[in-house]
N, C-alpha and C positions, 0 to 999 in steps of 0.2 A: 492588461488580464482583465479588469471591471468589465468593459465594453464585450470581450468575448465570452467573459461570462452570463451577461446579461443576454447577450444575443443568445447563444447557447442553451439559458433559459428560458427564453420567448418562445423558441424552438420545442421546446419540451419539458412544461411544464407540469408534470408532473415528477422532476429532480424537482422543483423548490423548497418543498420542508426540508429535504435531507442539506440541500446548499445551506440555507440559511442557519442550520444547525451546525454547517460546516463554519463559515464567516464566524459564528457568534466564537466557534473554538477557538479559532486562529487569532481573532480579538483579545482575548481572555487567556490566553497562553502569556504565562511569566517570560522574560526576559532570561536570557541562559549567564549563568554564572558564568563568569572568564576563568574557572580555577584549572579546567582541563584543555593541555594542546589539543590542538586538531591528532590525531592518527598519523604517522605516515608510512607510504603505499610499499616504497621504496624499502621500509625497515621490517616490513611485515612476509618481504618475499620466499621466507621458506614457511611461516602459517599460508600463507596463498598459493602455492607449491602443492599444500600437501591437504590441501581444502579446508582448512581451520577460519572461516567465518569471523572478523573482528569480533564480536561479542561473543564469541564461545573459547578464543583466545587471552591468554593472559591479562590483555587489557581490557578484557569486557567489565568484569567485578567493579573498575572504576567508573564504569562510562552508566551502567547498573545505577551504581551507588547514587550520581548527582539525578540521572535522571528519574529517582525516586523523591526530590525533595523537590522537582519538578514539578510532578507528577500531583504532590500533595497540593501546590500551592495553587494548581488550575482547577483540582474541584473545591479549592477553597475559592477563588475569585466564580468559577460557574456556577457553586452552590448560592452564590449571592445574585446573580445576574438573570434579568429577564429573560426566560427560555420558558417554552413551551411547555404546557402542566405537566403530563408525563415525563417529559427527561428534567422541570426543573424538582420536582422529587426524587426521582433518581437519584439526579447530583447529591443533593440532599443526602439521601441515605447512604449513597458511599462515605460523604465525611464524615457520619454518625458511626459508621461500623468499622471506620479504620482507625484504630488509635493515632494519637500526637507524635507516637517515638516512630523514628526515624525506621528500625527495627520493621514497625507492623506497613511501611511505606516501602520496605524494601524488599518485603516479601506479596506484596500488591503487583512490585516491578519484575518478579519473578515469575509470578503466571505469566506476567505480559510476554515476557518475552521466551520463558518456556513454552508457555502456551498449555499450560493443564487443564483436567478437566475442568468443565464450568463450575459442576461441587464442591472447587475449593478456591474458589473467588468468595468473598467476603456478603457482596450481593450485588446483581446486575452484570455479567459477568462480560457483554456484549458491549457495553458503556467502559468498564473496566482496561478492556482491553485497546479499546479504540482512544481513550483519555492517553493510558501507560505510552503505547508507539507514535502518538501524537508531542508528546514528552521528549520520548527517545529521539526523535528527530530534530526537536532542538538540541539536544544536548550533543547529538552528532554531527549537526550542523553541515553546511555544504561541503564540508573537506571531504565527508564522510561518503556523502550521496551525492560526487557528482560522479558520472561517470567516466567509467577509466579506460584511455584508448590505447596502455599498453600494461603488459603482465604477463605474471604466469596462470590467472585465473582462468579459466574453460569451461566452468563450472553451472547448470542451469540455476543449481542455489544461490541464494542472492551472497555476494560476498560480505554485505557486512551484517545480515541477522542470521541465514541458514536457510530464510522460507524460500519456498517455491514463487517466479513471478506470477503476476497478475496478467501484464501487458504486456507490449511489445511496441518497440517503434522502430521504423526504416527506414532510414537516412541516407540519401543520397551521395555518392562516394566515386567516383575515379570510375565514371560511369557504371556504375554498378552499384546496391544499394547496401550497407553495411544494418545488421540488425543490434538492436539493445532491446536488453530485457528490464523489465520494468520492477521492482518490488511493491506491493501494497502494504506491506507494513513500517518500512523505514524508510522507504522511498528513494531505494538503489537505485539509478542503472547503470551497468554495464552489458561489455561489447560480449556478444553470443554467434556461434555460428548462422550463419544466414537459412541455412535450409536447415530441418527437419525438426520433430517433437520435442521441446525441452524437458515433458514429461515420462516418455518412455524409450526416445533415443530414437526412436525411426527415423528413418531417410527416406526410405521407397515410394518417389513421388507420387509411386498409385495409389498410395495409402495417406496420402495429403492433401486437405481441400480444403476451397476459400469460401464464407457467405460474405458475398457481398453487401454494403447495407445503402439501401435507395436514396437518393436526398444528402449521404452524409459518404460524398467520395473518398474522404483521407482516411476510414473507416473501415475495418473490415474483421472476419472473426475465422482465424488460422484453425483450421479442423484435422483432429489423428483419427485417422478409422482406424490403427492398431490399439489406442487403448481408449477412445472415448472423449478425451480431454479438449481444450479448446484457449487458443492464446488470445484475447483483445488484442488487436493491432492497428497504430495509429500510423498510417503510413503518409509523416506529413513534417514541417520544421515552423517551429516559431510559439505553439501554442502549448510547450509539454507541461505545464502547471495543470491546466485544467484537463489536457487532455491523456494525460496519464496520471490523474487524482484517482481511479478507480470510481470513484461514487458519479462524476461523472458519465460514465458510458454503461451504468448500470441497468438502462435500456438492453445492454446487446446480451448480458448475462440471462437474462430472460429470456433474448431468443436464443438463444443457444440451450437451454434449458428446454422450452417448448419442443427443442429438435433431439430431446436424448442424447445430449450430451452433457458432460460430469465438469464443473467447476474444479480445477484440480489446485489453481494458485491459491495461497495465500490471501485471503482477503477480510479485510476487516468489519465487511457489511452485511445484512442478512436480507438475502432476494426477496422485495416485497411483489405481494398477488398485486398485479395492474391488470385490467380488461385490454382486451384488442387495442380496442381505440385509444387507449391514450398512448400507446405505442406506437409514437407521430411514424418510424423510419422502420422499411418492414425489410431483411433481404432478400 
């Protein structure tokens, strides 16, 4: 993974700052408290069949409460870490703005999960959402975030948190390819129908298109002419941690935006303003 990331960043140097921040956050993320058992998918068939994601089910508050403690510890560590100037001060302000009581951090986690308006955050809503979802991913762990091969979930919303997907992956299977959607918030992947827009349900082939990416044959942008939405798609296997991470393909979001397309999926990253010369790969 490190070699893959280094090679990717060498080819896309404008992603360097966000990659360094991501690495610092990963290294600062505290270990998971072992108090919560992994949820059993087979025990949630009723929720899944009726479209209730894990974090909106009866089990959701337990995961959010545990993640609130993880978030508090993560902010503590980052506030004392050697971060670039603006981010360092933002982490310190987050720590100072949220009281040490568990109730205050639970409210911060509710802001993360429920996607409240930015004005409802104590400070730095974008950073708080990013760190809040980082903490939740740790608490949910791989048992929740692994792709489900079978089961009643056939919706475009994430079965764990209910967010719309930011990416997809095409995986070879029996002479064809299966499509998995990937959540940019909690990191879950789940199987979805091969053809069709996950945002508006359009299945008309003449209203669906593809933007290929030069020099990046494993990546493309799937476009829906009906709703104007798009889905970044990884047509490969083996580097999922890198290519389904959302931040590693922000240049594709810029390409889509330049073509008048809408980012409908839930992303934790604001789109930067980059010059055309900085965008090494053009469709």
